[in-house]
Every structure is written in structure tokens, then in C-alpha cells.
KOLBA-289576 format. One record per residue (C-alpha): residue in three letters; x, y, z. Coordinates in nm, 2 decimals, always signed. Layout:
+------+--------+--------+--------+
! type !      x !      y !      z !
+------+--------+--------+--------+
!  ALA !      X !      Y !      Z !
...
+------+--------+--------+--------+
//
This chain:
+------+--------+--------+--------+
! type !      x !      y !      z !
+------+--------+--------+--------+
!  LEU ! +24.51 ! +20.16 !  -8.76 !
!  THR ! +24.39 ! +20.55 !  -8.71 !
!  MET ! +24.10 ! +20.45 !  -8.52 !
!  ILE ! +24.30 ! +20.22 !  -8.30 !
!  VAL ! +24.52 ! +20.54 !  -8.20 !
!  LEU ! +24.23 ! +20.76 !  -8.16 !
!  LEU ! +24.07 ! +20.50 !  -7.92 !
!  GLY ! +24.41 ! +20.51 !  -7.70 !
!  PHE ! +24.41 ! +20.88 !  -7.70 !
!  ALA ! +24.05 ! +20.87 !  -7.57 !
!  GLY ! +24.09 ! +20.60 !  -7.33 !
!  LEU ! +24.43 ! +20.78 !  -7.19 !
!  ALA ! +24.20 ! +21.07 !  -7.20 !
!  ILE ! +23.90 ! +20.95 !  -7.00 !
!  ASP ! +24.11 ! +20.68 !  -6.76 !
!  GLY ! +24.38 ! +20.94 !  -6.70 !
!  GLY ! +24.12 ! +21.21 !  -6.56 !
!  ASN ! +23.94 ! +20.92 !  -6.38 !
!  ALA ! +24.27 ! +20.83 !  -6.19 !
!  TYR ! +24.31 ! +21.24 !  -6.15 !
!  VAL ! +23.99 ! +21.26 !  -5.96 !
!  HIS ! +24.03 ! +20.93 !  -5.75 !
!  ARG ! +24.40 ! +21.07 !  -5.64 !
!  ARG ! +24.21 ! +21.41 !  -5.53 !
!  ILE ! +23.95 ! +21.17 !  -5.32 !
!  ALA ! +24.23 ! +21.00 !  -5.16 !
!  GLN ! +24.40 ! +21.26 !  -5.06 !
!  ASN ! +24.14 ! +21.47 !  -4.93 !
!  ALA ! +24.05 ! +21.16 !  -4.70 !
!  ALA ! +24.42 ! +21.12 !  -4.60 !
!  ASP ! +24.45 ! +21.50 !  -4.49 !
!  ALA ! +24.09 ! +21.51 !  -4.32 !
!  ALA ! +24.22 ! +21.11 !  -4.13 !
!  ALA ! +24.57 ! +21.28 !  -4.04 !
!  PHE ! +24.45 ! +21.60 !  -3.90 !
!  GLY ! +24.15 ! +21.47 !  -3.74 !
!  GLY ! +24.34 ! +21.21 !  -3.58 !
!  THR ! +24.62 ! +21.41 !  -3.43 !
!  ALA ! +24.33 ! +21.65 !  -3.34 !
!  TYR ! +24.19 ! +21.33 !  -3.15 !
!  LEU ! +24.55 ! +21.29 !  -3.00 !
!  ALA ! +24.50 ! +21.61 !  -2.83 !
!  GLY ! +24.19 ! +21.55 !  -2.70 !
!  ALA ! +24.09 ! +21.42 !  -2.32 !
!  ASN ! +24.17 ! +21.05 !  -2.25 !
!  PRO ! +24.21 ! +20.93 !  -2.62 !
!  THR ! +24.21 ! +20.54 !  -2.69 !
!  GLU ! +24.40 ! +20.35 !  -2.98 !
!  ASN ! +24.04 ! +20.18 !  -3.05 !
!  GLY ! +23.91 ! +20.56 !  -3.04 !
!  LEU ! +24.18 ! +20.72 !  -3.26 !
!  LEU ! +24.16 ! +20.42 !  -3.53 !
!  ALA ! +23.78 ! +20.43 !  -3.53 !
!  GLU ! +23.81 ! +20.84 !  -3.61 !
!  ILE ! +24.05 ! +20.82 !  -3.85 !
!  ASN ! +23.85 ! +20.57 !  -4.02 !
!  ARG ! +23.52 ! +20.74 !  -4.01 !
!  LEU ! +23.70 ! +21.07 !  -4.14 !
!  ALA ! +23.86 ! +20.87 !  -4.44 !
!  GLU ! +23.50 ! +20.70 !  -4.52 !
!  ALA ! +23.33 ! +21.07 !  -4.51 !
!  ASN ! +23.56 ! +21.17 !  -4.76 !
!  SER ! +23.47 ! +20.90 !  -5.00 !
!  ILE ! +23.72 ! +20.64 !  -4.92 !
!  PRO ! +23.48 ! +20.31 !  -4.94 !
!  ASP ! +23.44 ! +20.10 !  -4.61 !
!  SER ! +23.59 ! +19.75 !  -4.65 !
!  ASN ! +23.38 ! +19.55 !  -4.42 !
!  GLY ! +23.01 ! +19.70 !  -4.43 !
!  THR ! +23.03 ! +19.92 !  -4.06 !
!  THR ! +23.12 ! +20.25 !  -4.13 !
!  GLY ! +23.33 ! +20.44 !  -3.85 !
!  ASP ! +23.45 ! +20.10 !  -3.70 !
!  THR ! +23.83 ! +20.00 !  -3.62 !
!  VAL ! +23.82 ! +19.79 !  -3.99 !
!  ASN ! +23.91 ! +19.91 !  -4.30 !
!  SER ! +24.14 ! +19.75 !  -4.53 !
!  ASN ! +24.15 ! +20.11 !  -4.76 !
!  VAL ! +24.28 ! +20.29 !  -4.45 !
!  THR ! +24.64 ! +20.24 !  -4.30 !
!  ALA ! +24.76 ! +20.48 !  -4.03 !
!  TYR ! +25.07 ! +20.53 !  -3.85 !
!  TYR ! +25.17 ! +20.71 !  -3.51 !
!  VAL ! +25.46 ! +20.96 !  -3.60 !
!  ASP ! +25.72 ! +21.18 !  -3.38 !
!  ALA ! +25.78 ! +21.61 !  -3.39 !
!  ASN ! +25.91 ! +21.57 !  -3.67 !
!  GLY ! +25.69 ! +21.34 !  -3.86 !
!  ASN ! +25.91 ! +21.04 !  -3.89 !
!  ARG ! +25.70 ! +20.70 !  -3.79 !
!  LEU ! +25.80 ! +20.57 !  -3.46 !
!  SER ! +26.02 ! +20.30 !  -3.38 !
!  GLY ! +25.89 ! +19.99 !  -3.23 !
!  CYS ! +25.51 ! +19.96 !  -3.26 !
!  ASN ! +25.38 ! +20.23 !  -3.50 !
!  GLN ! +25.11 ! +20.11 !  -3.69 !
!  ILE ! +24.77 ! +20.23 !  -3.51 !
!  GLY ! +24.53 ! +19.94 !  -3.40 !
!  THR ! +24.82 ! +19.69 !  -3.33 !
!  CYS ! +25.02 ! +19.84 !  -3.01 !
!  SER ! +24.72 ! +19.80 !  -2.74 !
!  SER ! +24.77 ! +20.14 !  -2.62 !
!  ILE ! +24.91 ! +20.48 !  -2.76 !
!  PRO ! +25.26 ! +20.52 !  -2.75 !
!  ALA ! +25.45 ! +20.80 !  -2.52 !
!  ALA ! +25.61 ! +20.94 !  -2.79 !
!  ALA ! +25.32 ! +20.97 !  -3.04 !
!  LEU ! +25.26 ! +21.34 !  -3.14 !
!  GLY ! +25.09 ! +21.31 !  -3.44 !
!  VAL ! +24.94 ! +21.07 !  -3.74 !
!  GLU ! +25.04 ! +20.96 !  -4.07 !
!  ALA ! +24.75 ! +20.86 !  -4.25 !
!  LYS ! +24.73 ! +20.66 !  -4.57 !
!  ALA ! +24.41 ! +20.62 !  -4.80 !
!  ARG ! +24.35 ! +20.40 !  -5.12 !
!  PHE ! +24.11 ! +20.40 !  -5.36 !
!  GLU ! +24.01 ! +20.10 !  -5.61 !
!  PHE ! +23.81 ! +20.22 !  -5.90 !
!  SER ! +23.74 ! +20.05 !  -6.26 !
!  ALA ! +23.89 ! +20.14 !  -6.57 !
!  SER ! +23.70 ! +20.22 !  -6.88 !
!  PHE ! +23.90 ! +20.22 !  -7.21 !
!  ALA ! +24.16 ! +20.05 !  -7.04 !
!  GLN ! +23.96 ! +19.76 !  -7.00 !
!  LEU ! +24.08 ! +19.68 !  -7.36 !
!  VAL ! +24.41 ! +19.65 !  -7.32 !
!  GLY ! +24.36 ! +19.43 !  -7.00 !
!  PHE ! +24.36 ! +19.67 !  -6.74 !
!  SER ! +24.00 ! +19.65 !  -6.50 !
!  THR ! +24.10 ! +19.81 !  -6.22 !
!  PHE ! +24.32 ! +20.12 !  -6.09 !
!  VAL ! +24.43 ! +20.24 !  -5.74 !
!  ALA ! +24.45 ! +20.58 !  -5.63 !
!  ASP ! +24.71 ! +20.58 !  -5.33 !
!  ALA ! +24.74 ! +20.92 !  -5.09 !
!  ARG ! +24.96 ! +20.98 !  -4.76 !
!  ALA ! +24.90 ! +21.28 !  -4.53 !
!  VAL ! +25.09 ! +21.37 !  -4.23 !
!  ALA ! +24.96 ! +21.59 !  -3.91 !
!  VAL ! +25.16 ! +21.66 !  -3.58 !
!  LEU ! +25.06 ! +21.87 !  -3.26 !
!  HIS ! +25.30 ! +22.08 !  -3.14 !
!  ARG ! +25.19 ! +22.17 !  -2.80 !
!  GLY ! +25.19 ! +22.50 !  -2.65 !
!  GLY ! +25.39 ! +22.80 !  -2.80 !
!  GLY ! +25.74 ! +22.96 !  -2.82 !
!  SER ! +25.99 ! +22.75 !  -3.06 !
!  SER ! +25.77 ! +22.47 !  -3.12 !
!  GLY ! +25.69 ! +22.54 !  -3.48 !
!  PRO ! +25.40 ! +22.68 !  -3.65 !
!  ALA ! +25.04 ! +22.57 !  -3.58 !
!  ILE ! +24.99 ! +22.43 !  -3.94 !
!  PHE ! +25.25 ! +22.27 !  -4.11 !
!  GLY ! +25.20 ! +22.17 !  -4.48 !
!  GLY ! +25.41 ! +21.96 !  -4.67 !
!  SER ! +25.34 ! +21.79 !  -4.99 !
!  GLN ! +25.51 ! +21.55 !  -5.20 !
!  THR ! +25.33 ! +21.70 !  -5.56 !
!  CYS ! +25.40 ! +22.08 !  -5.40 !
!  GLN ! +25.04 ! +22.15 !  -5.55 !
!  ASN ! +24.78 ! +22.30 !  -5.34 !
!  THR ! +24.95 ! +22.19 !  -5.01 !
!  ILE ! +24.71 ! +22.42 !  -4.78 !
!  ASP ! +24.35 ! +22.45 !  -4.93 !
!  TRP ! +24.16 ! +22.61 !  -4.70 !
!  SER ! +23.81 ! +22.66 !  -4.78 !
!  GLY ! +23.64 ! +22.73 !  -4.45 !
!  SER ! +23.54 ! +23.05 !  -4.28 !
!  THR ! +23.49 ! +23.22 !  -3.97 !
!  THR ! +23.84 ! +23.04 !  -3.85 !
!  ASN ! +24.08 ! +23.16 !  -3.61 !
!  ILE ! +24.44 ! +23.01 !  -3.62 !
!  ILE ! +24.65 ! +23.07 !  -3.31 !
!  GLY ! +25.02 ! +23.03 !  -3.43 !
!  GLY ! +25.19 ! +23.03 !  -3.74 !
!  VAL ! +25.14 ! +22.83 !  -4.08 !
!  HIS ! +25.42 ! +22.73 !  -4.30 !
!  SER ! +25.36 ! +22.55 !  -4.64 !
!  ASN ! +25.65 ! +22.40 !  -4.90 !
!  ASN ! +25.42 ! +22.49 !  -5.20 !
!  ASP ! +25.09 ! +22.74 !  -5.20 !
!  ILE ! +24.83 ! +22.81 !  -4.96 !
!  LYS ! +24.52 ! +22.88 !  -5.08 !
!  VAL ! +24.25 ! +23.08 !  -4.88 !
!  GLY ! +23.90 ! +23.07 !  -4.95 !
!  GLY ! +23.60 ! +23.17 !  -4.73 !
!  GLN ! +23.56 ! +23.49 !  -4.52 !
!  THR ! +23.66 ! +23.61 !  -4.20 !
!  ASN ! +23.91 ! +23.39 !  -4.12 !
!  THR ! +24.24 ! +23.51 !  -3.92 !
!  ILE ! +24.58 ! +23.40 !  -3.83 !
!  THR ! +24.76 ! +23.53 !  -3.51 !
!  GLY ! +25.11 ! +23.45 !  -3.61 !
!  SER ! +25.37 ! +23.42 !  -3.88 !
!  VAL ! +25.28 ! +23.29 !  -4.23 !
!  THR ! +25.59 ! +23.14 !  -4.44 !
!  TYR ! +25.54 ! +22.97 !  -4.79 !
!  VAL ! +25.79 ! +22.85 !  -5.07 !
!  THR ! +25.64 ! +22.87 !  -5.45 !
+------+--------+--------+--------+
//
């Protein structure tokens, strides 16, 4: 009986740690897909297929498995993306990227959802062969300046490491707001604007 309990704790530690790692991978991929998709929207002559391919490419570059064997195309069942408005809410009507035939005029950002299925270790002893880590991120484009809001707005459902900035020599023109911490690494980064956060 003691051995069964010990194996249960070992399984919880190993599979729980594995789940945390895969959840972090999925969150990084969703973040990259949402930010990169929104940047693509802001570029010259964006197309819906080009946007979906860019979202999938960024998710796959951040370790989300490709589902059809062709990386960077418009097909990946592990990634889902939606058009959002200036407040980060999904558009009414057609809002799933890749199903609307063109980019809606009201689209000002991207909601990206990433999914990572992985094998269980000890949990297989009690009938769980796989687990799924899901993550979601939203990025919104604010054009121009004035009262349009911060250049970067981080909102996390878990309120942990909302903005984790590890790059160097980056200049952000505009404000930065986080609903939790802002973790900054790297060197010679500048923000020309106000910085607000809640801890």
C-alpha cells in the first residue's frame, strides 16, 4: 500500500511537472501567434490565407506540432485563431481566421489558441495515456497615438509573467500596461511612454 501511494506521488510530480512545461510551451506559442498575426494585419496588403499561414508558422516555430506535415501553411488542427476588435473581443459574424474569405474591416487584432497533446508517464498506470495543454493569447493593434491606448497591453488569465521581455536593443514607442508583472531582461531596451502594472 505504501508503494502504491509513493508511486502515486511520483506520478503526480512527474506528470504534473511535464504538464506545466507543455502549458508554458503552448502559452509561448499562443503569444507569438497572436502578436505576430496582429503585426501581419498591420502590414501592407494582408490576406486571410497569409495571416493564417503566419499564425501557424509562428506557433510551429514555438514547438506546437504541425498536424499535416507541411509547416507554415494554412492547416494546423493544433492552432485556432479569431479576429478581434479594439477591445480584444471576437468580432460578431464570421470571426474564425481562415473561414471568412477576406479580412473583416473591423478586425484590429488576433486571438490565438494553441494546443499541445503529450504522453503521460506514471498516469498511464491509472488509465490516462495522454494529456492536453491549452493556451490562449490576444493582441490588438492600436493605430496612431493620442488616447488609443498603450502600445503593448498584457492581460493574463493566470496573472503570472504577463509580459516577459527578454530581447535586447528594442525601442517601444508608446505605453506599456500589464495586469500583473512585467519581467524585463536584455540590455539597451527603451520605452518612450508610460509604464503601468499591477502586482
